[in-house]
Short mmCIF file of the C-alpha atoms (twelve columns), coordinates in Angstrom:
data_MODEL
# 
_entry.id   MODEL 
# 
loop_
_atom_site.group_PDB 
_atom_site.id 
_atom_site.type_symbol 
_atom_site.label_atom_id 
_atom_site.label_alt_id 
_atom_site.label_comp_id 
_atom_site.label_asym_id 
_atom_site.label_seq_id 
_atom_site.Cartn_x 
_atom_site.Cartn_y 
_atom_site.Cartn_z 
_atom_site.pdbx_PDB_model_num 
ATOM 1   C CA . UNK A 1   32.550  -9.126  -21.087 1 
ATOM 2   C CA . UNK A 2   31.722  -7.573  -24.786 1 
ATOM 3   C CA . UNK A 3   30.167  -3.720  -24.721 1 
ATOM 4   C CA . UNK A 4   27.787  -2.481  -27.136 1 
ATOM 5   C CA . UNK A 5   25.865  0.386   -27.915 1 
ATOM 6   C CA . UNK A 6   22.755  1.034   -28.889 1 
ATOM 7   C CA . UNK A 7   20.166  4.158   -29.436 1 
ATOM 8   C CA . UNK A 8   16.733  4.090   -28.115 1 
ATOM 9   C CA . UNK A 9   14.025  7.403   -29.130 1 
ATOM 10  C CA . UNK A 10  12.625  9.358   -26.124 1 
ATOM 11  C CA . UNK A 11  9.564   11.181  -27.972 1 
ATOM 12  C CA . UNK A 12  10.281  14.998  -27.219 1 
ATOM 13  C CA . UNK A 13  7.542   15.559  -25.287 1 
ATOM 14  C CA . UNK A 14  8.569   12.555  -22.795 1 
ATOM 15  C CA . UNK A 15  11.743  13.212  -22.451 1 
ATOM 16  C CA . UNK A 16  11.499  15.672  -19.237 1 
ATOM 17  C CA . UNK A 17  9.158   13.295  -17.452 1 
ATOM 18  C CA . UNK A 18  11.223  10.321  -18.488 1 
ATOM 19  C CA . UNK A 19  14.410  11.266  -17.469 1 
ATOM 20  C CA . UNK A 20  13.715  13.743  -14.500 1 
ATOM 21  C CA . UNK A 21  14.640  16.661  -13.040 1 
ATOM 22  C CA . UNK A 22  18.666  17.353  -13.970 1 
ATOM 23  C CA . UNK A 23  18.584  13.997  -15.661 1 
ATOM 24  C CA . UNK A 24  18.105  12.325  -12.009 1 
ATOM 25  C CA . UNK A 25  16.558  9.457   -13.364 1 
ATOM 26  C CA . UNK A 26  18.978  8.856   -16.175 1 
ATOM 27  C CA . UNK A 27  21.964  9.152   -13.416 1 
ATOM 28  C CA . UNK A 28  19.580  6.614   -11.123 1 
ATOM 29  C CA . UNK A 29  19.568  4.028   -14.001 1 
ATOM 30  C CA . UNK A 30  22.928  4.337   -14.807 1 
ATOM 31  C CA . UNK A 31  24.207  3.350   -10.946 1 
ATOM 32  C CA . UNK A 32  21.747  0.791   -10.846 1 
ATOM 33  C CA . UNK A 33  22.641  -1.175  -13.862 1 
ATOM 34  C CA . UNK A 34  26.361  0.013   -14.268 1 
ATOM 35  C CA . UNK A 35  25.674  1.213   -18.095 1 
ATOM 36  C CA . UNK A 36  26.623  4.556   -19.613 1 
ATOM 37  C CA . UNK A 37  23.725  7.016   -21.063 1 
ATOM 38  C CA . UNK A 38  23.907  9.646   -22.934 1 
ATOM 39  C CA . UNK A 39  21.074  11.818  -23.614 1 
ATOM 40  C CA . UNK A 40  20.726  14.209  -26.597 1 
ATOM 41  C CA . UNK A 41  17.964  15.843  -28.582 1 
ATOM 42  C CA . UNK A 42  15.180  13.062  -28.172 1 
ATOM 43  C CA . UNK A 43  17.923  9.794   -28.774 1 
ATOM 44  C CA . UNK A 44  19.567  8.368   -25.784 1 
ATOM 45  C CA . UNK A 45  22.448  6.301   -26.222 1 
ATOM 46  C CA . UNK A 46  23.232  3.318   -24.214 1 
ATOM 47  C CA . UNK A 47  26.475  2.129   -23.876 1 
ATOM 48  C CA . UNK A 48  27.053  -1.412  -21.743 1 
ATOM 49  C CA . UNK A 49  27.118  -5.423  -21.728 1 
ATOM 50  C CA . UNK A 50  24.604  -6.658  -23.406 1 
ATOM 51  C CA . UNK A 51  22.664  -7.979  -20.725 1 
ATOM 52  C CA . UNK A 52  22.001  -4.396  -18.860 1 
ATOM 53  C CA . UNK A 53  21.906  -2.856  -22.064 1 
ATOM 54  C CA . UNK A 54  18.441  -5.238  -22.266 1 
ATOM 55  C CA . UNK A 55  17.119  -4.095  -19.047 1 
ATOM 56  C CA . UNK A 56  17.945  -0.468  -19.971 1 
ATOM 57  C CA . UNK A 57  15.607  -0.662  -22.858 1 
ATOM 58  C CA . UNK A 58  13.396  -2.499  -21.118 1 
ATOM 59  C CA . UNK A 59  12.885  0.388   -18.452 1 
ATOM 60  C CA . UNK A 60  13.268  3.186   -20.799 1 
ATOM 61  C CA . UNK A 61  10.415  0.983   -22.715 1 
ATOM 62  C CA . UNK A 62  8.116   1.073   -19.875 1 
ATOM 63  C CA . UNK A 63  8.544   4.786   -17.997 1 
ATOM 64  C CA . UNK A 64  7.840   6.129   -21.752 1 
ATOM 65  C CA . UNK A 65  4.792   4.325   -21.660 1 
ATOM 66  C CA . UNK A 66  3.804   5.534   -18.347 1 
ATOM 67  C CA . UNK A 67  4.340   8.887   -19.525 1 
ATOM 68  C CA . UNK A 68  2.245   8.203   -22.446 1 
ATOM 69  C CA . UNK A 69  -0.865  7.533   -20.545 1 
ATOM 70  C CA . UNK A 70  -0.538  10.563  -18.716 1 
ATOM 71  C CA . UNK A 71  1.434   9.808   -15.283 1 
ATOM 72  C CA . UNK A 72  3.464   11.838  -14.327 1 
ATOM 73  C CA . UNK A 73  6.889   9.623   -13.523 1 
ATOM 74  C CA . UNK A 74  8.219   9.504   -10.182 1 
ATOM 75  C CA . UNK A 75  11.018  8.122   -8.582  1 
ATOM 76  C CA . UNK A 76  9.074   5.144   -7.223  1 
ATOM 77  C CA . UNK A 77  8.472   4.308   -10.375 1 
ATOM 78  C CA . UNK A 78  11.956  4.276   -11.823 1 
ATOM 79  C CA . UNK A 79  13.088  2.034   -9.025  1 
ATOM 80  C CA . UNK A 80  10.034  -0.061  -10.026 1 
ATOM 81  C CA . UNK A 81  11.194  -0.228  -13.181 1 
ATOM 82  C CA . UNK A 82  14.507  -0.896  -12.536 1 
ATOM 83  C CA . UNK A 83  13.408  -3.925  -9.711  1 
ATOM 84  C CA . UNK A 84  11.412  -5.452  -12.352 1 
ATOM 85  C CA . UNK A 85  14.126  -5.823  -15.043 1 
ATOM 86  C CA . UNK A 86  15.989  -8.475  -13.003 1 
ATOM 87  C CA . UNK A 87  13.049  -10.637 -13.556 1 
ATOM 88  C CA . UNK A 88  10.846  -12.076 -15.776 1 
ATOM 89  C CA . UNK A 89  8.209   -9.887  -15.187 1 
ATOM 90  C CA . UNK A 90  9.589   -6.612  -16.747 1 
ATOM 91  C CA . UNK A 91  5.902   -5.956  -18.661 1 
ATOM 92  C CA . UNK A 92  3.811   -6.225  -15.456 1 
ATOM 93  C CA . UNK A 93  3.982   -2.531  -14.708 1 
ATOM 94  C CA . UNK A 94  2.109   -1.779  -18.023 1 
ATOM 95  C CA . UNK A 95  -0.324  -4.277  -17.138 1 
ATOM 96  C CA . UNK A 96  -0.661  -2.829  -13.047 1 
ATOM 97  C CA . UNK A 97  -1.301  0.691   -14.765 1 
ATOM 98  C CA . UNK A 98  -3.962  -0.371  -16.608 1 
ATOM 99  C CA . UNK A 99  -6.062  -1.006  -13.304 1 
ATOM 100 C CA . UNK A 100 -7.901  2.299   -12.205 1 
ATOM 101 C CA . UNK A 101 -10.031 1.649   -9.500  1 
ATOM 102 C CA . UNK A 102 -11.951 5.141   -9.425  1 
ATOM 103 C CA . UNK A 103 -10.704 9.135   -9.424  1 
ATOM 104 C CA . UNK A 104 -9.976  11.540  -6.743  1 
ATOM 105 C CA . UNK A 105 -12.001 14.630  -6.125  1 
ATOM 106 C CA . UNK A 106 -9.140  16.103  -8.590  1 
ATOM 107 C CA . UNK A 107 -9.748  13.293  -11.377 1 
ATOM 108 C CA . UNK A 108 -6.490  11.737  -10.303 1 
ATOM 109 C CA . UNK A 109 -6.714  7.994   -10.979 1 
ATOM 110 C CA . UNK A 110 -6.662  5.694   -8.010  1 
ATOM 111 C CA . UNK A 111 -4.647  2.591   -8.884  1 
ATOM 112 C CA . UNK A 112 -2.247  -0.006  -7.518  1 
ATOM 113 C CA . UNK A 113 1.285   0.788   -8.069  1 
ATOM 114 C CA . UNK A 114 3.112   -2.565  -7.763  1 
ATOM 115 C CA . UNK A 115 2.580   -6.347  -8.447  1 
ATOM 116 C CA . UNK A 116 1.960   -6.774  -4.205  1 
ATOM 117 C CA . UNK A 117 -0.716  -3.983  -4.548  1 
ATOM 118 C CA . UNK A 118 -2.093  -5.352  -7.509  1 
ATOM 119 C CA . UNK A 119 -2.658  -9.001  -6.020  1 
ATOM 120 C CA . UNK A 120 -4.149  -7.167  -3.061  1 
ATOM 121 C CA . UNK A 121 -6.604  -4.920  -5.258  1 
ATOM 122 C CA . UNK A 122 -7.665  -8.702  -6.919  1 
ATOM 123 C CA . UNK A 123 -7.670  -10.333 -3.684  1 
ATOM 124 C CA . UNK A 124 -10.453 -7.724  -2.526  1 
ATOM 125 C CA . UNK A 125 -12.500 -8.389  -5.483  1 
ATOM 126 C CA . UNK A 126 -12.605 -11.898 -5.120  1 
ATOM 127 C CA . UNK A 127 -12.744 -12.849 -1.542  1 
ATOM 128 C CA . UNK A 128 -15.375 -11.751 1.239   1 
ATOM 129 C CA . UNK A 129 -12.560 -10.748 3.988   1 
ATOM 130 C CA . UNK A 130 -9.278  -9.984  2.889   1 
ATOM 131 C CA . UNK A 131 -6.590  -9.334  5.585   1 
ATOM 132 C CA . UNK A 132 -3.697  -6.535  4.038   1 
ATOM 133 C CA . UNK A 133 -0.882  -6.487  6.203   1 
ATOM 134 C CA . UNK A 134 2.026   -4.960  5.619   1 
ATOM 135 C CA . UNK A 135 4.490   -1.604  6.783   1 
ATOM 136 C CA . UNK A 136 3.473   1.992   6.265   1 
ATOM 137 C CA . UNK A 137 3.451   3.536   2.875   1 
ATOM 138 C CA . UNK A 138 2.350   0.227   1.035   1 
ATOM 139 C CA . UNK A 139 -1.282  1.557   0.202   1 
ATOM 140 C CA . UNK A 140 -3.156  -0.951  2.572   1 
ATOM 141 C CA . UNK A 141 -5.644  1.511   3.644   1 
ATOM 142 C CA . UNK A 142 -5.739  4.088   1.048   1 
ATOM 143 C CA . UNK A 143 -6.563  1.340   -1.520  1 
ATOM 144 C CA . UNK A 144 -9.069  -0.358  0.521   1 
ATOM 145 C CA . UNK A 145 -11.164 3.017   0.593   1 
ATOM 146 C CA . UNK A 146 -10.761 3.375   -2.958  1 
ATOM 147 C CA . UNK A 147 -12.498 -0.176  -3.238  1 
ATOM 148 C CA . UNK A 148 -15.071 0.708   -1.191  1 
ATOM 149 C CA . UNK A 149 -16.474 3.865   -2.048  1 
ATOM 150 C CA . UNK A 150 -16.113 2.586   -5.792  1 
ATOM 151 C CA . UNK A 151 -18.442 -0.211  -4.385  1 
ATOM 152 C CA . UNK A 152 -20.522 2.032   -3.029  1 
ATOM 153 C CA . UNK A 153 -21.007 4.358   -6.229  1 
ATOM 154 C CA . UNK A 154 -21.719 1.534   -7.919  1 
ATOM 155 C CA . UNK A 155 -24.500 0.591   -5.829  1 
ATOM 156 C CA . UNK A 156 -22.817 -3.078  -4.833  1 
ATOM 157 C CA . UNK A 157 -23.347 -1.858  -0.895  1 
ATOM 158 C CA . UNK A 158 -25.378 0.204   0.797   1 
ATOM 159 C CA . UNK A 159 -23.116 2.016   3.194   1 
ATOM 160 C CA . UNK A 160 -19.641 2.360   3.851   1 
ATOM 161 C CA . UNK A 161 -18.356 1.590   7.726   1 
ATOM 162 C CA . UNK A 162 -14.752 2.579   8.585   1 
ATOM 163 C CA . UNK A 163 -13.425 1.510   12.054  1 
ATOM 164 C CA . UNK A 164 -10.083 1.580   14.081  1 
ATOM 165 C CA . UNK A 165 -9.314  0.768   17.464  1 
ATOM 166 C CA . UNK A 166 -8.832  3.964   19.729  1 
ATOM 167 C CA . UNK A 167 -6.541  2.318   22.258  1 
ATOM 168 C CA . UNK A 168 -4.171  5.484   22.627  1 
ATOM 169 C CA . UNK A 169 -7.843  6.776   24.278  1 
ATOM 170 C CA . UNK A 170 -8.142  4.149   26.802  1 
ATOM 171 C CA . UNK A 171 -10.316 5.026   29.670  1 
ATOM 172 C CA . UNK A 172 -8.431  8.750   29.842  1 
ATOM 173 C CA . UNK A 173 -11.319 9.377   26.812  1 
ATOM 174 C CA . UNK A 174 -13.609 11.115  29.715  1 
ATOM 175 C CA . UNK A 175 -10.858 14.105  30.313  1 
ATOM 176 C CA . UNK A 176 -10.317 14.937  26.286  1 
ATOM 177 C CA . UNK A 177 -12.052 18.164  25.702  1 
ATOM 178 C CA . UNK A 178 -15.411 18.280  23.936  1 
ATOM 179 C CA . UNK A 179 -18.015 15.750  23.070  1 
ATOM 180 C CA . UNK A 180 -17.746 12.193  22.635  1 
ATOM 181 C CA . UNK A 181 -17.216 12.853  18.513  1 
ATOM 182 C CA . UNK A 182 -14.345 15.735  19.281  1 
ATOM 183 C CA . UNK A 183 -12.744 13.359  21.540  1 
ATOM 184 C CA . UNK A 184 -12.454 10.239  19.102  1 
ATOM 185 C CA . UNK A 185 -11.778 12.277  15.779  1 
ATOM 186 C CA . UNK A 186 -7.790  12.411  15.811  1 
ATOM 187 C CA . UNK A 187 -8.060  8.785   16.434  1 
ATOM 188 C CA . UNK A 188 -10.023 8.653   12.884  1 
ATOM 189 C CA . UNK A 189 -8.397  11.421  11.283  1 
ATOM 190 C CA . UNK A 190 -6.259  9.106   8.848   1 
ATOM 191 C CA . UNK A 191 -9.763  7.595   7.522   1 
ATOM 192 C CA . UNK A 192 -11.148 10.762  6.984   1 
ATOM 193 C CA . UNK A 193 -8.243  12.017  5.155   1 
ATOM 194 C CA . UNK A 194 -8.621  9.516   2.607   1 
ATOM 195 C CA . UNK A 195 -12.178 10.150  2.236   1 
ATOM 196 C CA . UNK A 196 -12.124 13.838  1.679   1 
ATOM 197 C CA . UNK A 197 -9.211  13.139  -0.942  1 
ATOM 198 C CA . UNK A 198 -11.113 10.454  -2.816  1 
ATOM 199 C CA . UNK A 199 -14.832 11.402  -2.776  1 
ATOM 200 C CA . UNK A 200 -14.544 15.362  -1.459  1 
ATOM 201 C CA . UNK A 201 -15.481 16.428  1.851   1 
ATOM 202 C CA . UNK A 202 -18.980 17.616  0.579   1 
ATOM 203 C CA . UNK A 203 -19.677 14.136  -0.764  1 
ATOM 204 C CA . UNK A 204 -18.870 12.675  2.493   1 
ATOM 205 C CA . UNK A 205 -20.668 14.768  4.870   1 
ATOM 206 C CA . UNK A 206 -23.960 14.093  2.594   1 
ATOM 207 C CA . UNK A 207 -23.486 10.897  2.824   1 
ATOM 208 C CA . UNK A 208 -22.542 10.969  6.424   1 
ATOM 209 C CA . UNK A 209 -25.738 12.716  7.353   1 
ATOM 210 C CA . UNK A 210 -27.576 10.415  5.888   1 
ATOM 211 C CA . UNK A 211 -25.558 7.620   7.633   1 
ATOM 212 C CA . UNK A 212 -24.444 5.770   4.817   1 
ATOM 213 C CA . UNK A 213 -20.846 6.461   5.277   1 
ATOM 214 C CA . UNK A 214 -19.757 5.638   9.304   1 
ATOM 215 C CA . UNK A 215 -16.445 6.369   10.589  1 
ATOM 216 C CA . UNK A 216 -15.872 5.383   14.414  1 
ATOM 217 C CA . UNK A 217 -14.115 3.149   16.792  1 
ATOM 218 C CA . UNK A 218 -14.079 -0.746  17.026  1 
ATOM 219 C CA . UNK A 219 -15.825 -0.502  20.167  1 
ATOM 220 C CA . UNK A 220 -19.063 0.849   18.327  1 
ATOM 221 C CA . UNK A 221 -19.462 -2.172  16.783  1 
ATOM 222 C CA . UNK A 222 -20.273 -4.459  19.529  1 
ATOM 223 C CA . UNK A 223 -23.681 -5.569  19.235  1 
ATOM 224 C CA . UNK A 224 -24.365 -4.864  15.573  1 
ATOM 225 C CA . UNK A 225 -25.328 -6.955  12.171  1 
ATOM 226 C CA . UNK A 226 -23.474 -5.323  9.698   1 
ATOM 227 C CA . UNK A 227 -25.527 -6.168  6.437   1 
ATOM 228 C CA . UNK A 228 -24.912 -4.686  2.868   1 
ATOM 229 C CA . UNK A 229 -21.780 -2.937  4.055   1 
ATOM 230 C CA . UNK A 230 -18.265 -2.611  2.548   1 
ATOM 231 C CA . UNK A 231 -16.239 -2.469  6.027   1 
ATOM 232 C CA . UNK A 232 -12.939 -1.518  6.748   1 
ATOM 233 C CA . UNK A 233 -10.696 -2.140  10.114  1 
ATOM 234 C CA . UNK A 234 -7.483  -0.261  10.242  1 
ATOM 235 C CA . UNK A 235 -4.654  -0.818  12.244  1 
ATOM 236 C CA . UNK A 236 -5.943  -4.267  13.328  1 
ATOM 237 C CA . UNK A 237 -2.502  -4.880  15.160  1 
ATOM 238 C CA . UNK A 238 -3.697  -3.149  18.180  1 
ATOM 239 C CA . UNK A 239 -6.748  -5.229  18.447  1 
ATOM 240 C CA . UNK A 240 -7.184  -7.949  20.974  1 
ATOM 241 C CA . UNK A 241 -8.247  -11.708 20.295  1 
ATOM 242 C CA . UNK A 242 -11.596 -11.013 21.837  1 
ATOM 243 C CA . UNK A 243 -12.062 -7.669  19.791  1 
ATOM 244 C CA . UNK A 244 -10.853 -8.572  16.497  1 
ATOM 245 C CA . UNK A 245 -13.229 -11.936 16.934  1 
ATOM 246 C CA . UNK A 246 -15.974 -9.318  17.817  1 
ATOM 247 C CA . UNK A 247 -15.504 -7.370  14.751  1 
ATOM 248 C CA . UNK A 248 -15.323 -10.471 12.432  1 
ATOM 249 C CA . UNK A 249 -18.679 -11.847 13.937  1 
ATOM 250 C CA . UNK A 250 -20.221 -8.548  13.249  1 
ATOM 251 C CA . UNK A 251 -20.726 -9.176  9.146   1 
ATOM 252 C CA . UNK A 252 -23.997 -9.523  7.530   1 
ATOM 253 C CA . UNK A 253 -25.196 -10.597 4.299   1 
ATOM 254 C CA . UNK A 254 -23.952 -8.543  1.627   1 
ATOM 255 C CA . UNK A 255 -21.088 -7.310  2.949   1 
ATOM 256 C CA . UNK A 256 -17.473 -7.087  2.521   1 
ATOM 257 C CA . UNK A 257 -14.701 -7.143  4.659   1 
ATOM 258 C CA . UNK A 258 -11.330 -5.349  4.871   1 
ATOM 259 C CA . UNK A 259 -8.870  -5.829  7.652   1 
ATOM 260 C CA . UNK A 260 -5.624  -3.896  7.497   1 
ATOM 261 C CA . UNK A 261 -2.489  -3.955  9.956   1 
ATOM 262 C CA . UNK A 262 0.869   -3.719  10.453  1 
ATOM 263 C CA . UNK A 263 2.239   -6.680  12.659  1 
ATOM 264 C CA . UNK A 264 5.888   -4.518  13.707  1 
ATOM 265 C CA . UNK A 265 3.835   -1.355  14.643  1 
ATOM 266 C CA . UNK A 266 1.924   -2.690  17.387  1 
ATOM 267 C CA . UNK A 267 0.603   -0.233  20.247  1 
ATOM 268 C CA . UNK A 268 -0.973  -2.875  22.840  1 
ATOM 269 C CA . UNK A 269 0.357   -3.232  26.779  1 
ATOM 270 C CA . UNK A 270 3.281   -5.209  26.891  1 
ATOM 271 C CA . UNK A 271 2.841   -8.827  26.250  1 
ATOM 272 C CA . UNK A 272 -0.741  -8.250  24.970  1 
ATOM 273 C CA . UNK A 273 -1.529  -10.671 22.120  1 
ATOM 274 C CA . UNK A 274 -2.369  -8.773  18.463  1 
ATOM 275 C CA . UNK A 275 -5.991  -9.642  17.742  1 
ATOM 276 C CA . UNK A 276 -4.334  -9.530  14.042  1 
ATOM 277 C CA . UNK A 277 -1.641  -11.826 14.694  1 
ATOM 278 C CA . UNK A 278 -3.838  -14.419 16.303  1 
ATOM 279 C CA . UNK A 279 -6.325  -14.133 13.448  1 
ATOM 280 C CA . UNK A 280 -3.814  -14.851 10.516  1 
ATOM 281 C CA . UNK A 281 -3.252  -18.375 12.820  1 
ATOM 282 C CA . UNK A 282 -6.735  -19.354 13.128  1 
ATOM 283 C CA . UNK A 283 -8.257  -18.271 9.983   1 
ATOM 284 C CA . UNK A 284 -5.588  -18.541 7.610   1 
ATOM 285 C CA . UNK A 285 -7.354  -22.096 5.989   1 
ATOM 286 C CA . UNK A 286 -10.268 -20.761 5.189   1 
ATOM 287 C CA . UNK A 287 -11.157 -20.217 1.466   1 
ATOM 288 C CA . UNK A 288 -13.002 -17.186 1.316   1 
ATOM 289 C CA . UNK A 289 -10.555 -15.259 3.410   1 
ATOM 290 C CA . UNK A 290 -7.643  -14.021 1.475   1 
ATOM 291 C CA . UNK A 291 -4.152  -12.931 2.927   1 
ATOM 292 C CA . UNK A 292 -1.968  -10.243 1.123   1 
ATOM 293 C CA . UNK A 293 1.134   -9.258  2.506   1 
ATOM 294 C CA . UNK A 294 2.743   -6.327  1.086   1 
ATOM 295 C CA . UNK A 295 6.547   -5.640  1.944   1 
ATOM 296 C CA . UNK A 296 8.918   -2.507  1.572   1 
ATOM 297 C CA . UNK A 297 9.190   -2.899  -2.166  1 
ATOM 298 C CA . UNK A 298 5.579   -2.093  -2.310  1 
ATOM 299 C CA . UNK A 299 6.141   1.499   -0.252  1 
ATOM 300 C CA . UNK A 300 4.816   4.138   -2.673  1 
ATOM 301 C CA . UNK A 301 5.553   7.154   -0.188  1 
ATOM 302 C CA . UNK A 302 8.977   9.262   -0.512  1 
ATOM 303 C CA . UNK A 303 11.684  6.731   -1.639  1 
ATOM 304 C CA . UNK A 304 13.214  7.635   2.154   1 
ATOM 305 C CA . UNK A 305 9.928   6.057   3.585   1 
ATOM 306 C CA . UNK A 306 10.644  2.628   1.676   1 
ATOM 307 C CA . UNK A 307 14.937  2.640   2.528   1 
ATOM 308 C CA . UNK A 308 13.753  3.596   6.245   1 
ATOM 309 C CA . UNK A 309 10.998  0.485   6.097   1 
ATOM 310 C CA . UNK A 310 14.216  -1.273  4.643   1 
ATOM 311 C CA . UNK A 311 16.388  -0.919  7.541   1 
ATOM 312 C CA . UNK A 312 14.215  -1.524  9.840   1 
ATOM 313 C CA . UNK A 313 13.141  -4.428  8.453   1 
ATOM 314 C CA . UNK A 314 16.805  -5.873  8.200   1 
ATOM 315 C CA . UNK A 315 17.181  -4.988  11.781  1 
ATOM 316 C CA . UNK A 316 14.264  -6.698  13.111  1 
ATOM 317 C CA . UNK A 317 15.333  -9.927  11.271  1 
ATOM 318 C CA . UNK A 318 18.656  -9.800  12.866  1 
ATOM 319 C CA . UNK A 319 17.259  -9.365  16.434  1 
ATOM 320 C CA . UNK A 320 15.293  -12.819 15.398  1 
ATOM 321 C CA . UNK A 321 18.221  -14.247 15.033  1 
ATOM 322 C CA . UNK A 322 18.753  -17.499 17.764  1 
ATOM 323 C CA . UNK A 323 21.308  -16.976 21.032  1 
ATOM 324 C CA . UNK A 324 22.819  -19.885 19.381  1 
ATOM 325 C CA . UNK A 325 22.973  -18.606 15.818  1 
ATOM 326 C CA . UNK A 326 24.437  -15.086 17.316  1 
ATOM 327 C CA . UNK A 327 26.658  -16.914 19.529  1 
ATOM 328 C CA . UNK A 328 28.264  -18.345 16.232  1 
ATOM 329 C CA . UNK A 329 28.911  -15.612 14.462  1 
ATOM 330 C CA . UNK A 330 30.369  -13.884 17.518  1 
ATOM 331 C CA . UNK A 331 32.710  -17.140 17.720  1 
ATOM 332 C CA . UNK A 332 33.573  -16.766 14.079  1 
ATOM 333 C CA . UNK A 333 34.262  -12.817 14.084  1 
ATOM 334 C CA . UNK A 334 36.955  -13.947 17.119  1 
# 
């Protein structure tokens, strides 16, 4: 296999952002693509087989353009650019970056970071009900909240309703100190955190007092019809089938619903059926309901979280092997 050399320019103002602290991103690209990278004075020399050189050039081109757009390059950006370099979709990272949903209270843009997240956001725009299913860190809830807040600001809906089952409390809720709100707040805290980050505490409190933003346990949805609202059900894997049916039948005219959950993180009693699992089976053929499945490749938290999610996925897949397959593997090893 012939080895070639090529030079690429990195604008000096983007060099540190693209190369990473102590050239950490360059080292990652070297290890992944098996190329030699020599950086000096705004130029990068690439040495390696022609195919991997093409991949490396694609990665650097994407990272430089992301940097030009004002992004602080993260390890997740580098990992995703590398993964796309092995496909025909290496230009998608720049298309994804254009899709700004809204901005946080500090001005930081909220946007999808992976193709899976982009498909999820697009489905939310097109469908009346969307199920976002995937592991922790894939942005299911955060992106849903961003879409809800932007729709509310644009006047597309009159209110936002955020809910999740508080099954950890169960019948023990009455034994917790404080009034009812202080008892349920710990179970809704992740929703508050996202609200504060995107719209600010002052704006949230103002709209909450007017009844335009509601954060409540799922049980509070019973007996209501929710018109002209953006409704998000979080942690849906912890609903029962009856609760899920109750929730979905609350939807009124002019409303949009997003259901998020992780099928691998159920807190239901042993042997209980998840309402999320049942809904996937029952509703999958209805046209105006979308199902988006996010994976470990869509995790945008600390890189270690992505590795942890992938390790658990691999472990659980091995556990699903049939007894016959396991016996065959054991016989082959003996």
